[in-house]
Backbone bond lengths (Angstrom), bond angles and torsions (degrees), N, CA, C in turn:
res aa  C-N    CA-C-N  psi(-1)  N-CA   C-N-CA  omega(-1)  CA-C   N-CA-C  phi
1 M - - - 1.519 - - 1.401 108.39 -
2 A 1.373 117.48 154.20 1.469 124.34 175.97 1.454 111.30 -92.24
3 L 1.365 112.48 157.36 1.473 118.80 175.95 1.551 111.85 -104.03
4 Y 1.256 113.94 141.02 1.573 119.48 -173.82 1.492 108.14 -136.72
5 E 1.295 119.51 157.87 1.442 124.25 166.06 1.578 104.95 -123.77
6 H 1.299 115.64 124.40 1.441 124.35 -178.06 1.587 107.08 -116.21
7 V 1.304 111.32 116.43 1.472 118.69 178.87 1.509 106.82 -114.12
8 F 1.317 117.23 135.62 1.416 122.27 173.97 1.513 110.06 -134.49
9 L 1.400 113.16 151.76 1.452 123.76 177.83 1.490 108.75 -111.47
10 A 1.424 117.56 123.04 1.425 121.09 177.39 1.532 107.97 -102.51
11 R 1.299 117.20 159.33 1.438 129.73 -178.48 1.542 106.44 -56.13
12 Q 1.398 110.43 145.43 1.450 117.77 -178.21 1.485 115.54 -69.71
13 D 1.264 118.08 -20.93 1.603 121.29 -174.47 1.499 108.66 -89.29
14 L 1.350 122.16 2.38 1.527 121.03 176.18 1.434 106.82 -79.76
15 A 1.394 114.73 152.04 1.435 121.74 177.01 1.547 104.75 -86.56
16 Q 1.342 117.89 159.75 1.442 123.00 -177.42 1.560 113.01 -58.52
17 A 1.344 113.55 -32.10 1.522 116.54 177.36 1.521 111.79 -68.85
18 Q 1.362 114.84 -29.32 1.567 112.90 177.81 1.474 110.00 -78.05
19 V 1.414 117.59 -31.01 1.485 117.34 177.64 1.567 109.12 -66.42
20 D 1.292 116.07 -38.67 1.484 122.99 -179.56 1.563 106.16 -61.91
21 A 1.333 115.43 -41.93 1.531 121.60 -179.76 1.537 107.88 -60.38
22 L 1.384 114.34 -43.27 1.533 114.62 -179.55 1.586 109.30 -66.58
23 A 1.239 118.99 -33.83 1.453 120.97 177.43 1.520 110.79 -67.54
24 E 1.310 117.31 -37.64 1.466 122.09 178.48 1.540 110.23 -69.01
25 A 1.338 115.01 -35.64 1.502 116.96 -177.42 1.479 105.41 -71.06
26 A 1.390 120.99 -38.15 1.380 120.97 177.40 1.585 114.05 -60.28
27 T 1.353 110.78 -42.06 1.511 117.85 -179.02 1.569 108.35 -65.30
28 K 1.292 116.62 -38.84 1.491 118.09 179.77 1.596 108.85 -67.50
29 I 1.272 118.99 -37.16 1.469 121.13 179.68 1.540 107.83 -62.43
30 V 1.348 117.98 -44.80 1.388 122.99 -178.24 1.559 110.44 -65.76
31 A 1.351 118.74 -41.75 1.415 129.77 -174.57 1.645 104.19 -68.72
32 D 1.293 119.02 -44.57 1.429 122.39 -177.23 1.539 110.32 -67.27
33 H 1.279 122.02 -25.18 1.365 123.76 179.12 1.524 122.17 -104.73
34 G 1.391 110.21 20.95 1.432 122.12 173.07 1.528 117.90 85.82
35 G 1.287 115.80 19.55 1.498 119.20 170.78 1.456 114.71 -112.94
36 T 1.332 115.22 -175.91 1.501 120.11 173.96 1.429 112.80 -139.62
37 V 1.343 116.33 144.01 1.466 119.73 177.31 1.512 105.38 -95.09
38 V 1.378 116.42 116.45 1.465 120.48 -171.61 1.562 106.51 -78.62
39 K 1.266 118.51 -41.74 1.555 121.01 -177.45 1.476 107.59 -149.30
40 T 1.329 116.25 145.35 1.431 124.44 173.11 1.607 108.10 -127.58
41 E 1.396 109.76 125.41 1.461 115.27 178.95 1.542 109.51 -118.83
42 T 1.252 117.98 140.76 1.473 119.76 172.94 1.468 107.30 -115.25
43 W 1.360 111.49 117.29 1.444 114.85 -175.28 1.491 113.65 -89.86
44 G 1.338 115.80 0.43 1.550 117.54 172.62 1.464 110.04 91.74
45 L 1.348 114.34 -172.60 1.466 126.73 -178.58 1.460 111.73 -88.21
46 R 1.354 117.83 113.92 1.468 121.64 -169.91 1.513 110.66 -129.26
47 S 1.226 119.25 147.45 1.464 125.05 177.68 1.521 112.98 -68.08
48 L 1.276 113.29 139.59 1.465 120.69 -176.98 1.540 106.88 -91.53
49 A 1.357 119.92 153.33 1.370 122.54 176.98 1.531 111.88 -69.89
50 Y 1.271 119.92 -31.02 1.381 125.60 171.95 1.449 112.54 -151.20
51 R 1.292 119.29 160.09 1.475 127.14 -172.96 1.522 112.62 -65.98
52 I 1.340 113.14 126.73 1.486 119.59 -179.78 1.537 109.10 -120.17
53 A 1.305 122.62 111.90 1.407 125.18 179.27 1.584 109.84 53.78
54 K 1.394 113.44 49.83 1.432 117.35 177.07 1.549 117.04 69.77
55 N 1.283 116.45 3.85 1.432 122.37 176.64 1.573 111.87 -101.83
56 R 1.376 112.41 134.47 1.387 118.17 179.44 1.617 110.37 -103.26
57 K 1.362 113.41 -15.07 1.439 121.16 177.95 1.410 108.62 -133.30
58 A 1.395 120.46 164.36 1.410 123.88 176.95 1.555 109.18 -153.98
59 H 1.329 114.27 152.97 1.533 119.97 175.78 1.599 102.44 -86.93
60 Y 1.366 113.00 123.21 1.448 119.33 172.34 1.489 115.95 -96.22
61 V 1.331 114.82 134.31 1.516 120.07 177.88 1.580 109.60 -138.14
62 M 1.345 112.56 135.44 1.438 119.74 -178.95 1.478 109.85 -118.39
63 L 1.340 119.05 131.59 1.432 123.96 173.21 1.489 110.24 -118.32
64 E 1.373 115.72 130.86 1.480 118.71 175.81 1.581 106.38 -98.50
65 I 1.296 118.62 121.28 1.416 124.85 -166.58 1.433 110.51 -118.99
66 D 1.377 116.10 138.77 1.496 122.47 169.71 1.515 106.93 -118.58
67 A 1.357 117.51 102.91 1.459 121.11 -171.25 1.518 109.51 -160.94
68 P 1.352 113.94 158.64 1.414 117.93 172.36 1.548 115.34 -70.42
69 G 1.291 119.74 166.38 1.439 123.94 -173.99 1.398 116.73 -62.78
70 D 1.383 118.51 -32.59 1.466 121.98 -176.65 1.519 111.55 -75.54
71 T 1.401 116.38 -21.55 1.453 123.40 177.17 1.560 106.45 -69.92
72 V 1.297 112.99 -45.81 1.422 120.41 -178.69 1.559 112.94 -66.21
73 A 1.280 116.08 -37.25 1.527 120.06 169.06 1.511 113.79 -59.25
74 E 1.283 114.40 -44.15 1.547 117.69 174.61 1.485 112.16 -60.92
75 L 1.297 117.14 -43.21 1.472 121.99 -177.25 1.511 106.09 -64.98
76 E 1.282 122.13 -47.38 1.400 118.48 178.19 1.413 118.92 -67.59
77 R 1.361 115.90 -30.13 1.524 118.62 172.92 1.529 110.66 -64.11
78 Q 1.377 116.53 -47.34 1.450 114.25 -179.28 1.579 114.99 -72.19
79 T 1.386 116.96 -24.39 1.410 120.20 174.95 1.562 109.58 -72.58
80 S 1.294 120.79 -30.05 1.428 119.95 -176.67 1.583 105.92 -78.12
81 I 1.387 119.35 -22.34 1.395 116.32 -178.75 1.576 111.26 -81.64
82 N 1.347 115.50 -24.09 1.438 115.62 -177.12 1.545 115.56 -74.40
83 E 1.277 115.26 133.14 1.512 121.71 -171.77 1.472 110.41 -81.38
84 D 1.232 118.86 -15.38 1.471 120.35 176.11 1.512 115.39 -83.20
85 V 1.262 117.12 -13.37 1.526 122.66 177.45 1.584 105.27 -96.86
86 I 1.332 115.17 122.11 1.460 116.99 178.54 1.460 115.56 -95.27
87 R 1.354 118.18 -28.10 1.465 127.14 172.29 1.397 113.29 -145.68
88 Y 1.344 117.42 151.09 1.550 121.43 170.76 1.538 108.65 -149.83
89 M 1.345 112.85 158.02 1.402 118.03 173.29 1.563 109.45 -153.77
90 T 1.278 111.18 137.65 1.547 114.93 -178.48 1.593 100.93 -122.68
91 V 1.380 109.69 135.05 1.470 120.29 -179.10 1.499 112.23 -127.07
92 R 1.235 120.06 128.48 1.513 123.07 177.06 1.590 104.20 -75.16
93 V 1.346 115.41 135.92 1.432 122.19 178.19 1.565 109.35 -131.47
94 D 1.371 108.17 154.93 1.491 116.46 -178.38 1.616 112.30 -71.85
95 G 1.320 111.83 -31.08 1.453 119.30 179.92 1.455 115.16 -160.02
96 H 1.297 120.30 156.56 1.446 117.56 173.80 1.502 112.71 -89.66
97 E 1.318 116.87 152.94 1.480 122.89 177.02 1.461 109.19 -68.31
98 A 1.245 116.26 141.24 1.579 120.02 174.37 1.592 102.41 -90.85
99 G 1.315 115.67 131.16 1.408 123.71 -175.42 1.448 115.61 85.99
100 P 1.331 116.58 -162.65 1.401 118.05 -179.73 1.557 113.46 -73.79
101 S 1.316 112.34 155.80 1.493 120.50 -178.50 1.565 111.51 -73.20
102 V 1.262 119.66 173.06 1.417 124.81 -179.31 1.562 110.94 -58.66
103 M 1.303 112.44 -43.58 1.529 121.97 -178.29 1.502 105.72 -60.15
104 M 1.324 119.56 -53.29 1.473 122.98 -176.74 1.518 108.78 -59.75
105 R 1.353 124.31 -41.78 1.407 125.80 178.09 1.448 110.10 -62.53
106 K 1.390 118.04 -39.45 1.404 118.70 -176.10 1.464 112.66 -70.33
107 Q 1.320 117.59 -34.94 1.554 123.83 172.96 1.432 109.44 -58.60
108 E 1.407 117.71 -50.32 1.446 120.69 -179.36 1.542 111.91 -59.27
109 R 1.257 118.03 -45.12 1.461 124.05 178.32 1.500 112.70 -59.27
110 D 1.379 116.32 -38.22 1.426 120.67 177.57 1.535 111.72 -71.00
111 R 1.302 120.41 -38.28 1.422 126.88 174.61 1.483 109.67 -57.70
112 E 1.355 119.48 -45.87 1.366 122.68 -177.57 1.566 113.71 -70.21
113 R 1.312 119.77 -29.29 1.407 125.47 174.60 1.436 111.87 -70.17
114 R 1.385 120.24 -40.47 1.497 124.68 173.94 1.473 110.16 -62.36
115 A 1.333 118.22 -44.38 1.481 118.91 178.57 1.471 111.70 -62.42
116 D 1.331 117.82 -39.67 1.503 120.83 -176.21 1.582 107.09 -63.91
117 R 1.329 116.78 -47.94 1.449 123.74 176.10 1.456 110.14 -55.81
118 G 1.285 121.92 -42.56 1.498 120.21 179.49 1.390 119.23 -69.07
119 E 1.383 115.67 -26.60 1.449 121.14 175.83 1.477 113.67 -71.94
120 R 1.362 120.64 -27.57 1.356 122.17 -176.40 1.534 109.40 -81.11
121 G 1.285 119.40 -18.76 1.461 118.38 -175.43 1.409 117.03 108.64
122 G 1.276 120.68 -62.98 1.437 127.32 179.32 1.477 111.67 -81.67
123 D 1.374 118.31 108.98 1.442 115.08 -176.93 1.533 116.98 -87.41
124 R 1.360 116.85 -2.58 1.375 119.77 172.54 1.569 113.36 -122.30
125 G 1.216 119.87 19.20 1.352 125.10 175.24 1.511 114.39 73.28
126 E 1.442 116.63 22.11 1.425 121.64 -174.40 1.476 110.20 -82.71
127 R 1.338 118.80 155.32 1.459 122.05 173.97 1.563 108.64 -70.33
128 P 1.328 116.22 144.01 1.440 123.80 -179.20 1.530 106.17 -63.15
129 R 1.299 118.65 137.47 1.495 124.19 179.53 1.576 108.09 -75.18
130 R 1.331 112.57 140.73 1.536 116.82 169.07 1.485 112.95 -86.22
131 D 1.266 113.74 160.33 1.490 115.79 175.81 1.568 105.45 -77.37
132 R 1.301 114.04 154.48 1.448 119.24 177.42 1.459 118.87 -52.15
133 E 1.303 112.40 -34.90 1.507 120.39 179.67 1.481 110.47 -67.90
134 E 1.243 123.46 -33.68 1.484 125.35 178.34 1.489 110.02 -76.89
135 E 1.339 119.00 -29.86 1.428 121.82 177.69 1.513 111.23 -73.35
136 N 1.303 120.52 -35.69 1.424 125.67 179.02 1.516 114.29 -82.52
137 A 1.222 119.52 -8.98 1.479 124.48 -174.61 1.459 107.75 -83.67
């Protein structure tokens, strides 16, 4: 069987539970047609580069799939019918990444940076303010 990465973008007004249900539906389609979903990653609500169908943001979800080609064709067919999915793309890959994807590593790195900035006190790199008495002295 071939290895694929399937990424879809769901509308911004969906709740996280609805996005998870879309991912579960895609997993069920793959399983029913003789494939397996190796890993599912939800990248969260992210801004789009340009507006798509009146949406400025979208929920991103990636599925790593091990399945034959006709399974992927059925998954894409059913994804294109779904009104909650505004874009999707499936790419055949030579191998799946071990561990989290690049997007998940980037999110973790960004979280660590925000935490570091919060511990130092100034969250925008500003100079600490002096009391008025010190300025007038």
